[in-house]
C-alpha positions in Angstrom: -149.8 -108.6 13.6 -153.1 -107.4 15.4 -156.3 -105.8 12.1 -156.6 -102.6 13.0 -160.7 -101.7 11.7 -161.8 -98.0 11.8 -165.6 -97.2 13.0 -166.7 -93.6 12.1 -165.3 -90.6 10.1 -161.5 -89.9 12.2 -162.2 -86.5 10.9 -159.0 -84.2 11.8 -157.6 -87.2 13.3 -154.9 -88.9 11.4 -155.1 -92.1 11.3 -152.0 -93.3 10.7 -150.7 -91.9 13.1 -153.4 -92.6 15.9 -152.3 -97.0 14.4 -148.9 -96.7 14.9 -149.6 -94.7 18.4 -151.5 -98.1 19.4 -149.1 -100.5 17.9 -146.4 -99.0 19.8 -148.0 -99.4 23.0 -149.1 -102.6 22.2 -145.4 -103.6 22.5 -144.3 -101.7 25.5 -147.0 -103.7 27.3 -146.8 -106.7 26.1 -150.4 -107.3 24.6 -151.2 -109.4 21.8 -154.7 -108.8 20.2 -156.1 -110.9 17.4 -158.7 -107.3 16.6 -159.9 -104.3 17.8 -161.9 -101.3 16.6 -161.2 -98.1 16.5 -164.6 -95.8 16.7 -164.5 -92.0 16.4 -167.3 -90.5 17.9 -168.7 -86.6 17.3 -171.5 -86.6 19.9 -173.7 -88.3 22.6 -176.3 -88.9 19.6 -173.5 -90.9 17.1 -172.3 -92.8 20.1 -176.2 -93.8 21.0 -176.6 -95.3 18.2 -173.1 -97.3 18.2 -174.3 -97.7 22.0 -176.2 -100.9 20.5 -173.5 -102.0 18.5 -171.4 -102.7 21.4 -173.1 -102.6 24.5 -175.0 -105.8 26.7 -177.1 -103.9 28.6 -178.6 -102.5 26.0 -181.3 -105.1 24.8 -182.9 -104.6 28.7 -183.1 -100.7 28.2 -185.8 -98.4 27.3 -185.1 -95.9 24.3 -184.9 -93.0 27.0 -182.5 -95.2 29.0 -180.1 -95.8 26.3 -179.9 -92.5 25.6 -179.7 -91.3 29.2 -176.7 -93.8 29.6 -175.1 -92.4 25.6 -174.9 -89.3 27.3 -173.6 -90.1 30.4 -170.4 -92.7 28.8 -170.0 -90.2 26.8 -169.1 -87.7 29.1 -166.9 -89.0 31.0 -164.5 -89.6 27.7 -162.3 -86.2 27.6 -160.5 -87.9 25.0 -160.0 -92.0 24.7 -162.4 -94.6 26.4 -162.2 -98.6 26.7 -165.3 -100.8 26.4 -164.6 -103.5 28.8 -165.3 -106.7 28.6 -168.4 -107.0 31.3 -170.0 -104.2 29.0 -169.2 -105.5 25.9 -171.3 -107.6 23.7 -169.8 -111.5 23.7 -169.5 -110.9 19.8 -167.4 -107.3 19.7 -163.9 -107.7 20.0 -162.1 -104.9 21.9 -163.3 -100.8 21.4 -161.6 -97.7 21.9 -163.5 -95.1 21.7 -162.2 -91.6 20.5 -163.5 -88.4 20.6 -163.7 -86.9 17.2 -163.5 -82.9 18.6 -160.7 -83.7 21.3 -157.2 -82.4 20.7 -155.1 -83.8 23.4 -155.2 -87.0 21.7 -151.4 -88.8 22.1 -149.2 -92.1 23.1 -150.4 -91.7 25.9 -153.9 -92.1 25.2 -153.5 -95.6 23.5 -150.8 -97.0 26.9 -153.6 -96.0 29.0 -156.1 -97.8 27.1 -153.8 -100.5 26.5 -153.4 -100.8 30.3 -157.1 -101.3 30.5 -157.1 -104.5 28.5 -154.5 -105.7 30.3 -156.5 -105.6 33.6 -159.1 -107.5 32.0 -156.9 -110.1 30.6 -155.0 -110.4 34.5 -158.3 -110.2 36.0 -157.1 -106.7 38.0 -160.2 -105.1 36.8 -162.7 -108.0 37.9 -160.9 -107.2 41.7 -161.3 -103.4 41.3 -165.2 -104.0 40.4 -165.4 -106.5 43.1 -164.3 -104.1 45.6 -166.1 -101.2 44.4 -169.3 -103.7 44.3 -169.2 -104.0 47.9 -168.6 -100.6 49.0 -171.7 -99.5 46.8 -174.2 -101.7 48.8 -172.8 -101.5 52.1 -172.6 -97.2 51.6 -176.7 -97.6 49.9 -177.9 -95.7 52.9 -176.1 -92.7 52.4 -175.8 -92.0 48.4 -177.3 -89.4 48.3 -175.8 -86.9 49.9 -172.7 -87.6 47.7 -175.4 -87.3 44.1 -175.4 -91.3 44.5 -173.9 -92.9 41.4 -172.1 -89.3 40.4 -169.8 -89.8 43.1 -169.3 -92.8 42.9 -168.3 -93.5 39.2 -165.9 -90.6 40.1 -164.3 -92.4 42.9 -164.0 -95.3 40.5 -162.4 -94.0 37.7 -159.8 -92.5 40.0 -159.2 -95.8 41.5 -159.0 -97.4 38.2 -157.0 -94.7 36.9 -154.0 -95.5 40.3 -154.0 -99.3 38.8 -153.5 -97.5 35.3 -149.8 -96.0 36.2 -149.2 -98.7 38.7 -149.3 -101.5 35.5 -147.3 -98.8 33.7 -144.6 -98.9 36.3 -144.4 -102.9 36.2 -143.6 -102.7 32.6 -140.8 -100.0 33.4 -142.5 -96.8 31.2 -141.2 -94.7 34.0 -140.9 -91.8 31.5 -144.2 -92.1 30.3 -145.8 -92.7 34.2 -144.7 -89.3 34.7 -145.8 -87.3 31.7 -149.1 -89.0 32.1 -149.4 -87.6 35.6 -148.3 -84.4 34.7 -150.2 -84.6 31.2 -153.9 -84.7 34.2 -152.6 -82.3 36.6 -151.9 -78.9 34.0 -155.0 -80.2 32.4 -156.6 -79.9 37.0 -154.7 -76.4 36.3 -156.2 -75.5 32.6 -159.3 -76.0 33.9 -159.8 -74.2 37.0 -159.7 -71.1 36.2 -163.5 -72.0 34.6 -164.1 -74.2 37.3 -164.3 -71.7 40.3 -166.7 -68.9 38.7 -168.8 -72.0 37.9 -171.1 -72.2 40.8 -170.4 -76.1 41.4 -171.8 -78.7 43.6 -170.1 -79.5 47.2 -169.3 -83.1 45.8 -167.8 -81.5 42.3 -165.4 -79.2 44.8 -164.5 -81.9 46.8 -163.8 -84.4 43.3 -161.5 -81.9 42.3 -159.3 -81.8 45.3 -159.5 -85.8 45.1 -158.2 -85.8 41.6 -155.5 -83.4 42.5 -154.7 -85.9 45.7 -155.0 -89.1 43.3 -152.5 -87.4 40.3 -150.2 -86.0 42.7 -149.7 -90.1 44.0 -147.4 -92.1 41.9 -148.2 -96.2 42.8 -145.7 -98.1 44.4 -143.6 -99.3 41.9 -142.6 -96.0 40.4 -139.1 -96.0 41.6 -138.4 -92.1 42.4 -140.4 -90.6 45.4 -138.5 -88.1 44.8 -141.0 -86.7 41.3 -143.9 -87.2 43.7 -143.0 -84.1 45.2 -141.9 -82.6 41.8 -145.7 -82.9 40.4 -147.4 -81.8 43.7 -145.7 -78.1 43.5 -147.0 -77.6 39.9 -150.6 -77.0 42.2 -149.9 -77.3 45.7 -150.1 -73.1 46.0 -153.8 -73.2 44.3 -154.7 -76.1 46.6 -153.8 -73.9 49.9 -155.4 -70.8 48.8 -158.4 -72.9 47.9 -157.7 -74.0 52.4 -158.4 -77.5 51.0 -154.6 -79.0 51.8 -156.3 -80.7 54.8 -158.4 -83.0 53.2 -156.5 -82.5 50.2 -153.6 -84.3 52.1 -155.9 -87.2 54.2 -157.1 -88.1 50.6 -153.3 -88.4 49.3 -152.7 -90.8 52.4 -155.6 -92.5 51.8 -154.4 -93.1 48.3 -151.0 -94.6 48.8 -152.0 -96.8 51.1 -153.3 -98.7 47.3 -151.5 -101.9 47.7 -150.0 -104.2 44.5 -151.9 -105.9 42.5 -154.7 -104.8 44.0 -157.2 -106.5 46.8 -160.4 -106.2 47.6 -159.8 -106.0 51.0 -157.8 -102.5 49.9 -159.3 -101.4 47.8 -162.6 -101.3 50.3 -160.5 -99.9 53.2 -159.1 -96.8 51.0 -161.9 -96.1 49.2 -164.4 -96.2 52.6 -162.0 -93.6 54.2 -162.4 -91.4 51.0 -166.0 -91.7 50.8 -166.0 -91.0 54.8 -163.9 -87.9 54.1 -166.4 -86.5 51.5 -169.5 -87.3 53.7 -167.6 -85.6 57.1 -166.8 -82.6 54.4 -170.3 -82.2 52.7 -172.2 -81.8 56.7 -169.6 -79.0 57.2 -169.8 -77.1 54.7 
């Protein structure tokens, strides 16, 4: 049985329920671990202190750099987040970060993080990182127009997330896969009014459309493709109102070409195509 250690004050969260979700996720995905830390964090300042405990690169960073990285990492975690093997100190066990202020933590959250742990064990994450590393190297000259690391991080996250859904499908979790995608699309719609009211950058706007394309595309392992049309119906009218259907379709076609299991050349080709669509979008706007 996995030893689950709680770090930090859980606040309003029901720890026993969270442990139950985690154990159930391990069962569904056939994962076995000796131990794992569940780290509850209220803000980036709290996370900065824990950053020193878990993150491998911390010894090489200045105080200012460490604070900056902690803020960036924490901002990317909306509910829960997993610290991958390549990020963690060797002596640190697997770690799942849990935001104390989130109202959206559910069993799907822990299925997601458990799938990330599986990607470390299976080598999938290594292949994804290798492909994205080549992309970053080859497109380095053009990153300034894509807000450099910001867009690269967003695209990397979308691709990694796609393979999470594929992992769920491989374990026969089709109901959970559909629910997982619906949840993300519903969040996209919920956030859209605030998104449109703000003065966002062009690349943030592109990412908004890119997220819709990724989240409405079910992976090759999902058996009922008609469900993909149902996902699209949830928000396609909004895409059309923004006059972004053409770009949405092109990104979606690229996403559909992602192969399972992941292959470096395939991920590189798909990511390159999406980057070129982003560059073209920026030049024409």
